[in-house]
C-alpha positions in Angstrom: 102.2 63.4 93.6 101.6 67.1 93.0 104.3 69.3 94.4 103.4 73.0 95.0 105.8 75.7 94.1 106.1 78.0 97.1 106.7 81.7 96.2 105.4 83.3 99.4 105.4 82.8 103.2 102.5 84.9 104.5 102.3 85.8 108.1 98.9 86.4 109.8 97.5 87.1 113.2 94.4 85.5 114.7 92.9 88.9 115.7 92.4 87.6 119.3 93.0 89.5 122.5 96.2 88.9 124.6 94.4 86.8 127.2 93.1 84.4 124.6 95.5 81.5 124.3 93.9 79.6 121.4 95.6 77.1 119.1 95.2 75.3 115.9 92.3 73.1 117.1 90.3 76.2 118.0 91.0 77.9 114.7 90.3 74.7 112.8 86.9 74.5 114.5 86.0 78.1 113.4 87.3 77.6 109.9 85.4 74.3 109.4 82.2 74.8 111.5 81.6 78.5 110.8 83.3 79.1 107.5 82.5 75.7 105.9 86.1 75.1 104.9 87.6 71.6 104.6 90.3 72.3 107.2 92.1 75.1 109.0 93.3 77.8 106.6 96.9 78.1 107.9 99.8 75.7 107.7 101.1 76.7 111.1 99.8 78.4 114.2 102.1 79.9 116.8 100.5 80.1 120.3 101.1 82.8 122.9 103.7 80.5 124.7 105.6 80.1 121.4 104.4 76.5 120.7 104.2 76.0 117.0 101.3 73.8 116.0 100.7 72.2 112.6 97.7 73.1 110.4 97.3 72.0 106.8 99.9 69.8 105.3 102.5 71.9 103.4 101.6 70.2 100.1 98.0 71.2 100.5 97.0 74.8 99.4 95.9 76.9 102.3 92.8 79.1 102.8 94.4 82.2 104.3 95.0 84.8 101.6 92.5 85.1 98.7 94.2 84.8 95.3 97.6 83.7 96.8 96.9 80.3 98.4 98.2 78.0 95.7 101.8 79.2 96.0 102.1 80.2 99.6 102.4 78.9 103.2 100.3 80.6 105.8 101.6 81.2 109.4 99.2 82.5 112.1 100.4 84.2 115.2 97.8 84.1 118.0 97.0 87.6 119.2 97.1 90.8 117.2 94.4 92.9 118.9 94.2 94.7 122.2 91.4 94.3 124.8 89.4 96.9 123.0 89.6 94.9 119.7 92.0 97.3 118.0 95.0 96.1 115.9 98.1 95.8 118.1 101.4 94.1 117.7 101.3 92.3 121.1 103.1 89.1 120.3 105.2 87.4 123.0 109.0 87.0 122.9 108.4 83.3 122.6 106.2 83.8 119.5 108.8 86.1 117.9 111.6 83.5 118.6 109.6 80.6 117.1 108.4 82.7 114.2 112.0 83.4 113.4 113.0 79.7 113.6 110.0 78.6 111.5 110.5 81.2 108.8 114.2 80.5 108.6 113.5 76.8 108.2 110.8 77.4 105.5 113.1 79.9 103.7 115.9 77.3 103.6 113.4 74.8 102.2 111.9 77.3 99.8 114.7 79.8 99.0 112.7 81.5 96.3 109.8 82.4 98.7 109.4 86.0 99.9 108.1 86.8 103.3 105.1 89.0 103.5 102.2 89.9 105.8 98.5 89.3 105.0 98.2 93.1 104.9 100.4 93.2 101.8 97.7 91.4 99.8 94.5 92.7 101.4 93.1 95.9 103.1 93.8 94.6 106.6 96.0 95.3 109.5 97.0 91.6 109.8 99.5 90.7 111.2 99.9 94.2 112.8 103.5 94.6 111.7 105.5 94.9 108.5 106.5 91.2 108.0 108.8 91.8 105.1 110.8 94.5 107.0 110.9 92.3 110.1 112.3 89.4 108.1 114.8 91.7 106.4 116.1 92.8 109.8 116.3 89.2 111.1 118.2 88.1 108.0 120.6 91.0 108.3 121.3 90.2 112.0 121.9 86.6 111.2 124.8 87.4 108.8 
């Protein structure tokens, strides 16, 4: 069995408006039917109510960050744009709480992995906040 070496935990947003409560099934459909991919690109999706849904299996490379999929885990927060379609950090308290728990668990399992946002690897606003700085603050608070 092939075991991936995880070096990055990359956080994304779905670029959907606050009123759109989509989940992994909706994103999977878009990724498969419209993009022609084999499966959803992310390993996890965190819905507006904070529910964390599984995507691809962790041992399967994602399709979320070009050039970085082999050694990363992709997490998608639902939301990330306002009603006008402009980038906006509009994630719910439940999403922040479950993102913190998920990243903490993944960081414990993959201690060499750094936390980053999609925007750190591409010219995008995604996920509409500085993921590395956020994680640094969370880790400092937990000490």
